[in-house]
C-alpha positions as CSV (number, residue, x, y, z in Angstrom):
1,M,11.3,-31.5,7.7
2,L,14.7,-30.1,8.5
3,V,15.7,-32.7,11.1
4,S,15.0,-36.4,11.2
5,P,11.3,-37.3,11.8
6,E,12.3,-39.6,14.7
7,L,13.0,-36.6,17.0
8,K,9.3,-35.5,17.0
9,I,10.0,-31.8,16.8
10,T,7.4,-29.6,15.0
11,V,8.5,-27.7,11.9
12,A,7.9,-24.4,13.6
13,R,10.2,-25.4,16.5
14,Q,12.9,-26.7,14.1
15,C,12.8,-23.4,12.2
16,E,13.0,-21.5,15.5
17,L,16.0,-23.4,16.6
18,L,17.8,-23.0,13.3
19,S,16.8,-19.3,12.9
20,V,15.0,-19.9,9.6
21,E,11.6,-18.5,8.6
22,R,9.0,-21.1,7.8
23,S,8.0,-19.2,4.7
24,G,11.6,-19.6,3.5
25,L,11.4,-23.4,4.1
26,Y,8.5,-23.9,1.8
27,Y,9.6,-21.3,-0.8
28,K,10.2,-22.7,-4.3
29,P,11.8,-20.1,-6.6
30,V,10.2,-19.5,-10.0
31,P,12.8,-20.0,-12.8
32,K,13.5,-16.7,-14.7
33,V,13.2,-16.5,-18.4
34,D,16.5,-15.7,-20.2
35,D,16.5,-12.2,-21.8
36,T,17.7,-13.5,-25.2
37,V,14.8,-16.0,-25.3
38,M,12.4,-13.3,-24.4
39,M,13.9,-10.9,-27.0
40,N,13.6,-13.5,-29.7
41,R,9.9,-14.1,-28.8
42,I,9.2,-10.3,-28.6
43,Y,10.7,-9.8,-32.1
44,D,8.7,-12.7,-33.5
45,I,5.4,-11.2,-32.1
46,W,6.4,-7.7,-33.3
47,Y,7.4,-9.0,-36.8
48,K,4.0,-10.7,-37.3
49,S,2.1,-7.6,-36.0
50,P,4.2,-4.5,-36.2
51,C,1.3,-2.4,-35.0
52,F,1.6,-4.0,-31.5
53,G,3.3,-1.9,-28.9
54,Y,4.9,-3.1,-25.7
55,R,1.5,-3.4,-23.9
56,R,0.0,-5.8,-26.5
57,V,3.3,-7.7,-26.8
58,T,3.2,-8.2,-23.0
59,K,-0.4,-9.5,-23.2
60,V,0.6,-12.0,-25.9
61,L,3.6,-13.2,-23.8
62,R,1.4,-13.6,-20.7
63,R,-1.1,-15.6,-22.7
64,E,1.7,-17.9,-23.8
65,G,2.6,-18.5,-20.2
66,M,5.6,-16.3,-19.7
67,R,5.9,-14.3,-16.5
68,V,6.8,-10.9,-17.7
69,N,6.5,-7.3,-16.6
70,R,5.3,-4.5,-18.9
71,K,8.3,-2.4,-18.0
72,K,10.8,-5.1,-18.9
73,V,9.1,-5.7,-22.3
74,K,9.3,-1.9,-22.9
75,R,13.0,-1.8,-22.0
76,L,13.8,-4.8,-24.2
77,M,11.8,-3.3,-27.2
78,D,13.6,0.0,-26.7
79,L,16.9,-1.9,-26.6
80,M,16.1,-3.6,-29.9
81,G,14.7,-0.4,-31.5
82,L,11.2,-1.8,-32.0
83,K,8.3,0.6,-32.1
84,A,4.7,0.2,-33.0
85,I,3.7,1.5,-36.4
86,F,0.7,3.8,-36.3
87,P,-0.6,6.6,-38.5
88,G,0.6,10.1,-37.7
89,P,-1.4,13.4,-37.8
90,K,-2.4,14.5,-41.2
91,T,-1.2,18.1,-41.0
92,S,-1.4,19.1,-44.7
93,L,-5.1,18.5,-45.2
94,K,-7.1,21.7,-45.8
95,R,-10.2,22.2,-43.6
96,E,-13.1,24.5,-44.3
97,N,-12.9,26.3,-41.0
98,H,-9.2,26.9,-41.2
99,K,-8.6,30.1,-43.2
100,I,-5.2,30.9,-44.4
């Protein structure tokens, strides 16, 4: 209720009189996670599993209950210089069909 309950005015009418949307009246903002806290947690996950890229790190953070976006995790990992470790192409192996 915006106004005292003794006046017997509906919530919709009160919002109309005060030029406030009803959705704004019931809205409870979700607290944002601090970037430094998220960066520390990203580093911990990456340090334990350096083969994890930003997508897997995002999944781990979501399983832990953090509300994160894949793009934000990628941006923070780029900022920290963290990249997944993976094998590259083996270009110096000789193949039978490749004649020199």
